[in-house]
C-alpha positions in Angstrom: 14.1 -9.9 5.7 17.4 -7.9 5.3 18.2 -4.9 7.4 17.2 -1.5 5.9 19.5 -0.5 3.0 19.0 3.2 3.8 19.0 5.3 6.9 15.8 7.2 7.7 15.9 10.8 6.6 17.0 13.2 9.4 14.1 14.3 11.4 13.2 16.9 14.0 9.5 16.1 13.9 7.6 12.8 14.2 6.2 11.3 11.0 2.7 12.3 12.3 3.7 16.0 12.9 5.4 16.2 9.6 2.5 14.7 7.6 -0.1 17.0 9.3 1.9 20.1 8.8 2.8 19.4 5.2 -0.8 18.5 4.3 -2.0 21.8 5.9 0.5 24.0 4.0 2.6 24.6 7.1 6.4 24.5 7.5 7.9 21.1 8.3 11.4 19.8 9.1 11.5 18.0 5.7 9.2 16.4 3.2 7.3 13.3 4.2 9.1 10.4 2.7 7.0 7.6 1.2 6.3 5.5 -1.9 3.2 3.8 -3.2 4.9 0.5 -4.0 6.0 -1.7 -6.8 4.6 -4.1 -9.4 4.7 -7.8 -8.3 7.3 -8.4 -11.0 9.8 -6.1 -9.3 10.1 -8.5 -6.4 11.3 -11.3 -8.8 13.3 -9.2 -11.3 15.0 -6.4 -9.2 18.3 -7.8 -7.8 18.1 -5.3 -4.9 14.9 -7.1 -3.8 15.8 -10.7 -4.7 19.3 -10.4 -3.1 17.8 -9.1 0.1 14.7 -11.3 0.4 12.2 -8.4 -0.1 9.0 -10.0 -1.3 6.3 -7.4 -0.9 5.5 -3.6 -0.5 5.4 -3.7 3.3 8.9 -5.2 3.5 10.1 -2.7 0.9 8.9 0.2 3.0 11.0 -1.0 5.9 14.0 -1.8 3.6 14.0 1.7 2.3 13.3 3.3 5.8 10.3 5.3 4.5 8.2 7.3 7.0 5.3 5.3 8.5 1.7 5.9 7.4 -1.2 3.6 8.2 -4.9 3.4 7.7 -7.7 1.2 9.1 -11.2 0.5 8.2 -14.1 -2.0 8.4 -15.9 -3.9 5.7 -17.1 -1.2 3.3 -18.4 -3.4 0.5 -19.6 -6.9 0.4 -20.3 -8.9 3.7 -20.1 -11.8 3.3 -17.8 -11.5 0.2 -18.1 -13.6 -2.9 -15.6 -16.4 -2.8 -13.3 -16.5 -5.8 -13.2 -19.9 -7.6 -11.5 -21.3 -10.6 -13.6 -22.7 -13.4 -11.0 -23.9 -15.9 -7.6 -23.3 -17.4 -7.3 -22.5 -21.1 -4.8 -20.8 -23.4 -2.4 -20.2 -20.5 -5.0 -18.4 -18.5 -7.2 -19.2 -15.5 -10.9 -18.6 -16.0 -12.4 -17.6 -12.6 -15.3 -16.1 -10.8 -13.6 -13.3 -8.9 -14.4 -11.6 -5.6 -16.6 -9.1 -7.4 -18.7 -11.8 -9.1 -17.2 -11.3 -12.5 -16.3 -14.1 -14.9 -12.7 -13.3 -15.7 -9.6 -14.5 -17.5 -6.3 -14.0 -15.6 -2.7 -15.0 -16.6 -1.2 -18.1 -15.0 1.7 -17.6 -12.6 4.5 -15.9 -14.4 2.2 -14.1 -16.8 3.0 -10.7 -15.5 1.1 -8.0 -13.6 -1.8 -7.2 -15.9 -5.5 -6.3 -15.7 -7.8 -9.4 -15.9 -9.9 -9.7 -19.0 -13.5 -9.6 -17.8 -16.0 -11.7 -19.7 -19.3 -11.3 -17.8 -20.9 -9.7 -14.8 -23.1 -11.4 -12.2 -25.4 -8.3 -12.3 -27.1 -7.1 -15.5 -30.7 -6.5 -14.3 -32.4 -5.2 -11.1 -33.4 -8.8 -10.3 -29.7 -9.8 -10.3 -28.8 -6.9 -8.0 -31.6 -7.8 -5.6 -30.2 -11.4 -5.3 -26.6 -10.1 -4.8 -27.7 -7.5 -2.3 -29.6 -10.0 -0.2 -26.7 -12.5 -0.2 -23.7 -10.1 0.1 -24.7 -6.7 1.5 -26.2 -7.7 4.8 -25.5 -4.7 7.2 -26.2 -7.0 10.1 -23.7 -9.7 9.1 -21.2 -10.6 11.9 -18.2 -9.7 9.7 -19.3 -6.0 9.8 -18.8 -5.8 13.6 -15.2 -4.6 14.3 -13.0 -5.7 17.1 -12.1 -2.3 18.4 -10.1 -3.7 21.3 -7.8 -5.5 18.9 -7.4 -2.5 16.7 -6.5 -0.2 19.6 -3.9 -2.7 20.7 -2.3 -2.6 17.2 -2.7 1.2 16.7 -2.3 3.8 19.4 -5.6 5.6 19.6 -4.6 9.0 20.9 -2.0 11.7 20.9 0.9 9.5 21.8 1.0 8.0 18.3 4.0 9.2 16.3 2.8 8.3 12.8 -0.3 9.4 10.8 -3.3 7.1 10.9 -6.2 7.3 8.4 -9.7 5.9 8.3 -10.8 4.1 5.1 -13.9 5.4 3.5 -14.2 2.9 0.7 -15.7 3.5 -2.7 -19.0 5.0 -3.7 -18.9 4.0 -7.4 -15.5 2.5 -8.3 -16.3 -0.9 -6.7 -19.7 -0.8 -8.3 -17.9 -0.4 -11.6 -15.9 -3.4 -10.7 -19.1 -5.4 -10.2 -20.9 -4.2 -13.3 -17.8 -3.8 -15.6 -17.0 -0.5 -17.4 -19.5 -1.3 -20.2 -22.1 -2.7 -17.8 -22.0 0.5 -15.7 -22.3 2.7 -18.8 -25.5 0.9 -19.8 -26.9 0.5 -16.3 -26.8 4.2 -15.6 -29.3 4.7 -18.4 -31.2 1.4 -18.4 -31.6 1.0 -14.7 -30.8 4.3 -12.9 -32.8 3.4 -9.8 -30.8 0.1 -9.5 -27.4 2.0 -9.7 -28.5 4.6 -7.2 -29.6 1.8 -4.8 -26.2 0.2 -5.2 -24.5 3.5 -4.3 -26.8 4.0 -1.4 -26.2 0.5 -0.1 -22.4 0.9 -0.3 -22.7 4.2 1.4 -24.6 2.7 4.3 -21.9 0.0 4.7 -19.2 2.7 4.9 -21.2 4.7 7.4 -21.5 1.7 9.6 -17.8 1.2 9.6 -17.1 4.9 10.3 -19.6 4.9 13.2 -17.7 2.1 14.9 -14.2 3.5 14.4 -14.5 7.3 14.7 -15.2 7.4 18.5 -12.2 5.4 19.4 -9.3 7.0 17.4 -7.9 10.4 16.7 -7.4 10.1 12.9 -5.1 12.3 10.9 -6.8 11.8 7.5 -9.4 9.8 5.6 -8.8 7.8 2.5 -10.8 6.1 -0.2 -10.6 4.4 -3.7 -12.5 5.1 -6.9 -10.6 4.5 -10.1 -13.4 5.9 -12.2 -11.3 7.9 -14.7 -9.3 7.0 -17.8 -7.0 9.1 -20.0 -9.9 11.1 -21.4 -11.8 11.8 -18.2 -14.4 10.1 -16.0 -16.2 7.0 -17.1 -19.5 8.3 -15.6 -21.3 11.5 -16.6 -20.7 14.6 -14.5 -24.5 14.8 -13.9 -24.5 11.3 -12.5 -21.5 12.0 -10.3 -23.0 15.3 -9.0 -26.5 14.0 -8.4 -25.8 10.4 -7.1 -22.3 10.2 -5.8 -21.6 13.7 -4.3 -24.5 13.6 -1.8 -23.2 10.3 -0.4 -19.7 11.8 -0.1 -21.2 14.7 1.8 -22.8 12.4 4.3 -19.5 10.7 5.0 -17.7 14.1 5.2 -20.2 15.3 7.8 -19.1 12.4 10.1 -15.4 13.0 9.4 -15.6 16.7 10.1 -17.4 16.0 13.4 -14.3 14.1 14.5 -11.8 16.7 13.3 -10.8 15.1 10.0 -10.2 17.7 7.3 -7.8 15.8 5.0 -9.4 13.2 2.7 -7.7 11.6 -0.3 -9.2 9.3 -2.8 -7.2 6.9 -5.1 -8.4 7.7 -8.6 -6.2 7.1 -11.7 -6.7 8.8 -15.1 -7.7 12.4 -15.9 -9.5 13.5 -12.7 -9.7 17.2 -13.6 -13.4 17.2 -14.4 -14.2 15.7 -11.0 -12.0 18.0 -8.9 -14.7 20.7 -8.2 -17.1 17.9 -7.1 -14.4 16.3 -5.0 -13.7 19.6 -3.2 -17.4 20.3 -2.8 -17.8 16.9 -1.2 -14.9 17.2 1.2 -12.3 15.2 -0.8 -9.4 17.6 -1.0 -6.4 15.4 -1.9 -5.5 13.4 -5.0 -3.6 10.1 -4.8 -1.4 8.7 -6.3 -2.0 11.2 -9.1 -1.0 9.8 -12.5 0.7 12.4 -14.6 0.5 11.0 -18.1 -3.3 10.6 -18.0 -3.7 14.1 -16.5 -1.1 16.9 -16.2 1.9 18.0 -14.1 0.7 18.2 -10.5 2.0 21.8 -10.3 -0.7 22.9 -12.7 -3.5 21.8 -10.4 -1.8 23.0 -7.3 -1.5 26.4 -8.9 -5.1 26.4 -10.1 -6.7 25.4 -6.8 -4.4 27.2 -4.4 -4.5 26.0 -0.9 -7.8 24.0 -1.4 -6.2 21.0 -3.0 -3.4 18.6 -2.0 -1.6 16.0 -4.0 0.2 12.8 -3.0 2.2 11.1 -5.8 2.7 12.7 -9.2 6.3 11.7 -9.9 6.1 10.6 -13.5 6.9 6.9 -13.7 7.9 7.3 -17.4 10.7 9.7 -16.3 11.9 7.2 -13.8 12.4 4.7 -16.6 14.4 7.2 -18.7 17.4 7.4 -16.3 19.1 10.0 -14.1 19.0 13.1 -16.3 15.2 12.8 -16.8 14.7 12.0 -13.2 16.6 15.1 -12.1 14.8 17.4 -14.5 11.4 16.2 -13.3 12.2 16.4 -9.6 13.4 20.0 -10.2 10.0 20.8 -11.6 8.4 19.6 -8.4 10.7 21.5 -6.0 8.7 24.7 -5.6 5.5 22.7 -4.8 7.2 20.5 -2.2 8.6 23.7 -0.6 5.1 25.4 -0.5 3.4 22.4 1.1 0.3 20.4 0.3 2.3 18.1 -1.9 4.1 14.8 -1.1 6.0 13.5 -4.1 6.3 9.8 -5.0 6.0 7.5 -8.0 2.6 8.1 -9.7 1.4 4.6 -9.0 3.3 1.4 -8.4 6.8 1.6 -9.8 7.1 -0.7 -12.9 9.9 -3.2 -13.4 11.3 -1.4 -16.5 12.9 1.2 -14.1 16.4 0.1 -13.4 17.2 -0.6 -9.7 20.2 1.7 -9.9 18.1 4.5 -11.3 15.5 4.0 -8.6 18.2 4.3 -5.9 19.4 7.4 -7.7 15.8 8.8 -7.5 15.6 8.0 -3.8 19.0 9.7 -3.1 18.0 12.7 -5.1 14.7 13.1 -3.3 16.5 13.0 0.0 19.1 15.6 -1.2 16.4 17.9 -2.6 13.5 17.4 -0.2 15.1 16.0 2.9 16.6 19.3 4.1 20.1 18.0 3.8 
């Protein structure tokens, strides 16, 4: 891989100090500098990547000299996992059974980065769930036992670490949606509510097992998770379901996190998350990531509404990045007061798409440094 194309922003603090101060609405030497990543297509179409041998997001982080942020976790979902297998190739698509047990069509190589077309779930009845649970959610499976010694060799456990380290808290309902499909979950909540609650409880126990192994051995700076249970008109589950089934499990996890001093917890949820924010905050989740603007609203509106309770990571409108320097500058100017106040780390509101011109992306990184890098 090529040497970094950019110098690291000037720093008076470590990445860890900066992240913690910024996330707690305290003054920092500058804004924490990070990006969420890029579509796979960018690595084959952006000359800045192809000319420099950059093939993935990890290499891109080094190439652009972003601040370091890491997270670790144990198996929080299926153990042992379902093994993906190909069934046939038809109409320029692969038909597979994926790792969530779904029959799916995916584009052949070169078909672009797109969401697979899901044809059928392995779980439609409680009998199906019982079989999958017995085969793939064994809390005593050897794969659930973590090698703590290996992890502590890779990541410093204590105060000598100079970068923020998070603990992964998995997904209480998003991965279940993946197993059942959007439509399948919508029906199952009403047809088999006990089955869905048992799925949530089973997943929660797996996350708790991972947390119990990790929390005593590291000083974590934040917790993180993934849901993706919203689209551009709001959540795909009812608020009653979320409040009664999901929130109590979040609270159990939060009790463990708080006992080990972790008070920053983000979840990765796309779409319009606004109806869920009060329940997130009640549960202990107090940060949105990577916060999609077009499905929701300008991040400043929520930061104004929720004061110091809420944090946001992301929220730089990818559509503006694709419109060129003038639109990029105007949008970053709208974020400036929120970066200055704290509780907000700006970066592209999901993975940067290939329609953004490399020159415009470099302009965006330069302007971020000029505006938020304290000179």
